[in-house]
Structures are given as C-alpha cells and as structure tokens.
C-alpha positions, 0 to 999 in steps of 0.5 A: 470481596476477598472473601469471595476470591479463592472460591472463584479461583477454585473452579478456575477463574481469573480476575480479568475473566470474572470481571468480563465474563461475568460482571461484564464490567457493571462494577467499574466506574466510568473512570475505570472503564475509560482507563482499561480503554473499553469505555467506547464500547459502553458508548456504542450501546448507548451509555454515558457517564451520566446514565452510568453514574445514576445506573439508568439502563441504556436503550439497549439493554431491553433489546434482543440480541437479534435486534442489535445492530452489528455495530452494537453486537461486536461492542457487546462481544468485547464486553463478553456477551454471547447471544445467550448471555445477553438474552438471559437464556436459561442454561438449559437452553444454551444447547440449542445454540451451542450444539443443536441438542446433537448430543441428547437421545431422541426421548430427551429432544421429546422432554425439552419440547423440541423433537417435533423441529427435528421431525419435521427436518426429516429425523426419526428415532432410527436415524437419531440413533444411527447417526445416519442423518435426515435428507435435510442435512444435504440442503443448503438453507435456501433450499429448505421449505418454509416449516422445514426452515422454521424448524431450523430456528427453532433448534437455533441454526441461522442461515450462516451455520446451516450452510457451514463454517465456509459460508461465515467470514472472519473479517476481524482475522483479516484486518492488517495487524497495524489496524487492529484495535487494542483488544483485538491485538491482544487476542492476536498476542494471546494466540502468538501472532506478531506483525508478520505472521499475522499479515501472512495468514497460514504462516502462524504455528497456531494455525496448525492447531485445531480448536480443540488443541488449543489452551483454555486462554487461547480458546478465549482469545480464539473466540474474542476473534469471533470464532467458534470451534467450527469456524476456527477448524475451517478458516484458521486450520482448513481442517489439517490438524484432523485425522484421516478418519475425523475428515470423514466423520465430519463429512470434510474427506469429499472436498478433499478427495476433489484434489486426490489426497490419499490416507498415505499422503495425509499421515505423511504431509505430502499434498498431491499435484493437484492440491498446489495449483494456483487458484485461476488453474483450479477446476470450478470443482476444485474451486467450490471444494476449496472454498467448503474448505473455507479458502478463497483465492487470497489465502490460497494463494498465500497473499500478504493481507498488504494486497487484499481488497480491504486495506489496498481498496476497501473493497471499492471494486466489488458489486453489491452482491459481491460485498455480501459475499465477503460478508462486509456488505453490513458494515457499508450499510451502516455507512449509509450505503444502498444498492442504488448508491452503491451502483451510482444510480444514487447520490452516496451517503451523507457519511461519504463527506463527513470527517472522521471526528464528525461520525458517529461511533457506529459509523467508526466501527463499520469503517474499521471493518473495512480497513480504515482508520481515521488517518486512511479516512482523511486521506480518502477525505481529502487525499493532498496530504502533507503539503510542500510549504514552500514558504517555509524554505524561503530564506528570512530576508525575502520574508514579508513583514507578517510572515516574520511577525508570525516567524518571530511568535514561534521564537524564530530568529534569521539563524534558526530560520535559515538553518532547519532542525535548530529551532526549538519550536521544530522539535515539537509537533502540533499538538504540543505547541501553544494556542499561540504558537498553532495559530502562528503555523496556520497564519505562517501557510501551513494547512493543518496538523500534519504538514507541520508535523511532517515537514518540520519536525518529521515526527520526532515528537511521536511517541513510538507507541503513536508512531506504530497507531499511524503506521510511521513506524516502518519508516523509522525502522528501514532508518535504522531505528527500533523501540528502544532507540527511540526511546532512548533519544539515539542516533543511528548510524543511518542519521550521519549519512549524506542523501547520497549515501542512502539506499533507494529504499532509505531515501524513499523512506526519508520522503515519507517523512517529508525530507527532501535532500537539502533538508536531510543534509542540513544544508542552509536555506541561503543554499537551496537555491543551488538544487532549484536553479543552480543560482540563476535568479542571482545577480554577478556581485551576489554570487561572490558574496555567497561564495559560488561566483568562482565556479561560474568562472571555472564554467567560463562565465564573467560579469558581462555574459551572465548580465546579459544572458548571451553569449553563453561560454562554450561549456554550456553546449557541451555534454556532461562527458565533454567537460573538463574534471575541473569543469564537472567539479565546478558543475557540481559546486553549484548542484549539478549531476549529469542527468540534469546538466544534459537536459530534461531528456535523460531525466526518466521520471520513474515514478510517473510510470509505475502501474497506479495499483503498484505506487504507494500512498504518497505517490498516488496522493501527488497523482490525485492532487494533480487530477489523475485518476487510474485510468488516466494515470495508466495512459500517459497522455490522456490527462488533462494535467499534461496539457499544461506547462509547469507554470501553469499549475497552481501552487498546490500541484506544482508542490504535488509534481515536485514530489514525483520528482519533476522539476519545471524542465522535466515536467515541460518535456517529459509530461507536456513534450513542449505542447503549450510552448508558444513558437517564441518559447521554441524558438528561444529554448533551441527546439526548432530544428528539432521540431523541423524534422517532423515537419513542424513550422511557425505556421502549423505549431501555431494552428496546433493546440495540443489537444486537437489530436495529431490530425491537426499535425504534420504526416510525420508526427503521426507516423508509429515509432517504427516508421520514424527516420533514426534522426527523427527517434532521436528528435522524439527522445529530445522531445522526452518520448519514448516508444511506449509514449509516442505510441500511447501504450498503456502501462499494462504493456510496458517493461516493468510490468511485463518482464520487471526490466529483464531484458534490459542491459546494465546501464539501461537499468541506470537510465530508467532510474531503477538500477539502484532497486536492483542494486538492494536486491544484491544484483551486479553488473556481473551477475546481471551479465550472468558472469557470476551467480545470481544473488541470494534474493532470488532463492527467497520467497517473498515473506523471507525478504526483508524490508528494504528487499521488499520497497525494491521489488515493488518499485520493479512491479512486483507483488508477492504473488508475482515474485513468489511465482517465479519459484518452483516450490518443488526444487527452490534451490533451482528455481531462478528468474530469468536475467539477459546474460544468463549462460548458465541453463536454459534461461540463459536462451531466454535472457539471450533473446531478450538481451536481442530484444534489448538491441533492437530497441536501442537501435530504435533510438529508444534510450541513445544519448541525444548528442550520439551519433547513431550507429547502424543496426549491423554494427550495434549486432556486432557488439554482442559478444560470441557466446550471446550471438551464438544464443540470439 
C-alpha cells in the first residue's frame, strides 16, 4: 500500500526485508514465489498451488518450531522465520532466547516469573548483581542434574548453546561455493565473499571482523547463513577482533593462554610459536583449547574446502558418532540411515538406491547438506559417467542400414557424419533436440543426455550459468574463456592450437569436455584409424586410396610383405632412434610417436599410478567401471580386471581403459603383463626369449593361470627385484614391470606420494610421463639440475598458484596441505623444496643423495631402454658430475 511505504522506510525497512521478515512472502502469488526462486521452501513446508491459492493451511503451520524437522526449519529460516516468530512468542518473551534474561535485574526476573530457574541453577541476588556467576556455568550440559537441565530449558537454553558456540557447527559455511544454493550464494556475496575466499576459510576480509562490527545488511546475511552473534565471533572470527580485556570478560582468555599469548603479542598481532604448530603437533590440551575457539584440523591448517571430507567423500569415512560431532548425522537420518545400516549391520536405506528425481524435497535438502548436487548424486548412483560412443566414431560407410536411418533422422549426411562439429545437430544440447531427434540419439547408442552433451556438443550449448551449476566452467576457464567471451560466442587463442601444443592442464581440461586428440584437431573419421591401429587392417590398395601407402613404402613395405604379414621390413625391428629422418617422418605420418613405436614397455600409465584419493572424478569413474575400489587401485596387481586381456573386457570397460590412456597393447603389457596370453600368443608376440630368462617354458606356462600365485611359477619369477640378474630385470621391464609393481608395493610407497619425484633426473621425469607437469610449474632442465634458480612457483603458497599450476601440482601428488608444508611461514623467501641438483644450500646435499638413489634405480634396470646394453655400477657412478659426486 503506497501510503504506508514511507512509514515502513522511516523505521528502517527495505522492500525485501519487509516482504521476508514481516510478511514472510504471504502476499505473493504462487507464481511470484516461483519467479523469486523461493517456492521450493514452501513446498518443503507442505504447501502446493491449490492450498496457496485457496488460503488453506499447510500441515506444518500448527507445529511448534521444536516439532519441525531439519529440512523444514531450514526452509522456514529461508523465509525469515526464527523460533520466536514461528511460535508467535510475544516480544517480551524474546529476551529468553536472545540473551536468557541476563540484562534484567534480579527483581525483574521475579516479575517475569523466571527467577526460580536461576535459583535452581545456583544464582542468588549477590552473585547475579556481581556477575561472578554460578557453579553450574562451568558444567557441560551432560553434567547438569535433571532439575538443572529443566531450569536451563525454561530460560531457553539447549545443549548446543549451553556448551558454547564451539558445539555449533556451521555446515552451510563449509559447503563448497559451487554447491551453494542461490540464496546462500547471495548471502555470501553480501558478505564480500568470492568463490576463492569462500573455498579457503580465513582468507576473506569479513572474517577479520566481529559480528558487532558488521553493518546491518552484513548481519542479516550472516544470520541467513545460520550465524548468531556468538557463533560468528567464534567460528568466523575466532575472537581475533576482540580487545585483550574482552577476552577475559568472555572467559575466552584461558583458551588462548594454552598457546602462550601475551597482551603485547595480541596487540601487535604477533602469534607465539605454539600457535604456529601443525594440528598433529598440538598437545591434547591445546587441541581442546583450539576447539573451544572453534577451530578444527581443517580450519587450523587452512585447508581448502575442496580437500574437506564433505565434498571429497560426503563423510563416508566417519563413524556414526563422528557424524553427530560434525553436525551432519541428522541429514543422514533424514535419508533413512540408522546406526545399524551405517555400520553395515543392516541394508542401506531405500534412498540410497533412488535417482535424484525420485527423492522427496526433504531428502534433496538433506543430500545438499552433505555436499551432494543432483549431478554428484547421479554420479554416485551410476558412476560410469559419459560413456565413450565408439559407434559414433565409425566412418559413415561402415554403419548398418539401421544406424544410417537414425543418422538421417538427425539430418546427418555422409560428409557431416565423417567430419565432427559440422552438423547443426551437434551444436545443440540434448535438451534442445526435438523428441524425435532425442529418440534417434538414444537409438544410435548414446546411453543418456550426458553422453550427447559431452561427446557431441562438448557443452557448447550450455549457458555460462549452467556451466557453473554443473561445475564445468572451470575447464573452459583453463581453455581461456570467461563469461563475456562465452556470451559473445567468441573463440579463444587456445581454440586455434593443435592438441600437442596444449599444456598438460589444457589437455586435461579438454578431456573433461570429452575431447580426444582426434576430435580436438578436427580430424576426419576416415583418418582416425591412423591413431588406433595405424591402418594395419587396411588392404594394400586401400592404403593408396586414403593417401598413406607412400609412408608404408618409405618404411620398407610392399604389397607382398603387407598382404602376407611376414618378412616385415628392417624398419619394423628398429628402435625409434635408429630410424632415418625420412623413416621417422613416415612413421609420424601414420600416427606413431617414439613411445608407441618402441613398444608398450616404453609407455608409462601415469593415471593408473596416482593414489586413489588424488585422482580426479573422471579417473575414479573409469576405475569404478573397471571394478576398482580404493584398496585394489592402490595395490596394483590385486584387482580381478588386471587378469583380463584388453579384448576380454566389455565395450564399456574398454572405453574406461581408453579414458585412462590404455590401448590394447599397453593394457596387455602394463596391466596384465601378458599372463593371460596362451603359449601361441607368446610365440607370435616374440616373448619366448623374454620369459625364458625366468625359466618359463610352454609346459610351465600352460600350468600357470595367472591367478594361482607365484608359487606355481619358476623360482626366478618369485625373486625380489634386487635378486634378479641384469638380464632378468631387463626382461621384467620388457613385460612392463617396474620395481614397485614387481614387488607389489602399495601406491602410498611410490615416488609420487613419498617424494613427488624429487629424486628423478630430468629425462626420467619424461619417461614416467610427468615432466609436463613440472614444466607447467616453471621448471626447466637447468633449474631442475640446480644450474639456475628454482621457478617462482616454489615460493608461492597453494592459494597463490593459478588453476593450471594447481592441476599440475595435483598430478605429482601434492595437496594444498602437503604443498604448504614445504614452506616456513616465518621466512618464505628462504623456503625451497629439495631438487636433485640443488647445489646452492644444504638442500643440495639431500638432493645429491636422492640423485644417488635415482642412479641406483637406473642400475636396477628400472627405466632403462629395453634395447640398450647395460653399463656397470662403476660406469654409472662415473657419470655423476664431480660436484655431485662429492655431495654423494
């Protein structure tokens, strides 16, 4: 009513505050609620369009606040109810919940009829007037007598508030920014948070302020996040905005005293040494004090939210009691979990087998509170993710009549089918296809909407907001996009690069968008077999038709040798480095690179040998498709899938293996080590002499099925790596063993996790496929060898690295906490991680020692080229530069 608006504004109301706190949106139409993005809160409270239109009450309206379930309370808070306004408590009783009558005089307490409760709690007029407190104030809630607990409830205390703000857990604050709903994200922005400062607690300026120093809008935003004055000051500010004298007034000083704080240090913001300890180095008393100051391990050590238990594993490693302590057990109970089902004594609840769209609004809210989005929930429910559509990448002429029919329905021609991203239909996401087109997509073989959107559309039909909702925009950012470029439909400079010109992190981002080298480089389908099998299945005349016969001739093939498959040319038995320049050029023209030409043992499966808890979602999804769990993944050789050859895998499993960069030859060697080959295959693949070095023969091989243990294998096959002869180690390398896989070591004990390859030479980094990540971090051969200074990234904290650098660091087994542990906060300029050739300080001595280990590893045959003649230990030691030899 226009005439009333000036009065409302005069007493401090803004329109949105009035509508929420006073009207609770009851004057809105059902459609208005939807447009404002708040309709779902009313749905949680039992409303629907019919009840709203007719003014009928929802079933929650007659419930008291304490009778509402967690999801309903959350929905009520979103429309600006608090307990007192929901329960229609008269304002003169609000002091009960707000400050428990502490600002009233002793006689006022009697007038209100609450003095008796304070007497039960040990107060009398002198103690109340002096403010010295009653004995019960030092008790925890569980230590109160029944009478004392009843008295505390009568003055509006509950357990959490009685025990203090440290017993509260701000679960909303510790959700990743990408998982926040619109209202929470709006409140966060009102407090000045960005995605980066939100995901890295203690980095935002607002967290340096006490609640009383926030302006009115900021206080409202903080309350929308679930904070009160006390919980904000503890959980957000950790009391650092308080004066020294205030710490004593609030009985907080004793907790800081456990770390040795003094008044002078507090005033100068100079923390004592004890305050800078790692969480694991604190005494039990210090940890308790830190918890009373609302710290726990992750906030104490400034760990990014991405590495917390909620987004990483949704609390799956917690005990039932641990869920309660973290303040999230109630959400699991809403999803149907009980102590018995959580501990595996009963079956999981029904919700665990439901798709997101089959769940109730309450279950959605509960799932969101434990860091699930619809996308993440569906990934857990069906972990396969986008399935590689092998059928779509066959040339048009090879399609069956039925598949061609579906292709025509999608308006494909032979040309647009064989040349990706030239058909109009591929510019559209699945949701924008007509019903007939959607049906044709599914009939072609695409499993679901996500397969099409990723492999065919590469999410190009999504808005930027939708990319953010699906947590995909991060990959486009790495590829040079921002919101404006996306909106304008502009390309980036990176779009013009060939695949091999992309950095490792750019390639990784492209893979997340379902690009592979061939699709990124817009290679016609007719030439894709170049990469898959180098045209080996083509007949000799066909090689001329597709323009590659000339390269085969350069490599020594002719029609007779090609057709017979015997008497291969000399080039076929050469190592890459032995090929002439023309032969190397011809090999490259048919898509060979050095590693593949030299054979599978020269390949190194980088993704396969990353720790389970460090691999990204797509790798873990592929691993789950192959039957891995964290235990079998971290223990190579223990999974059933590794006792199958590539051609024994299902189509889905082969697609998953390819996503881990395996091909048939490299899978059979690195995963299976040929143990499932029959003897005829051993002969055909020239492995007889290799296996004979361990005592294998046709008889012993046929008696060994690969799964019945090494006890049935020859004695030499059961030796430790150090006991093998040089020839046997070389044979093991030819079978794609390295020392770690031969000795069946847990990945935790590998070089990536233990020392991040610090003991490797520059060339060895290339061999194991990680040098590109070090290059992304600014390393060069000269800096790695210690001839020039280390790159600037080595003096940056994790938060200061860019996205590309963080991705590279993760690929060499760094997390934020591990990365930051390499620095001494008191003198960051002098903190440098150890490198093999660092000769400039004491780290050089350590580096030299690690270099020695690396040389001994080479002596062990770990990374030697299988065709090279071994040098002796002394010869290798003589190759160490004099200065390093002195250090060794």
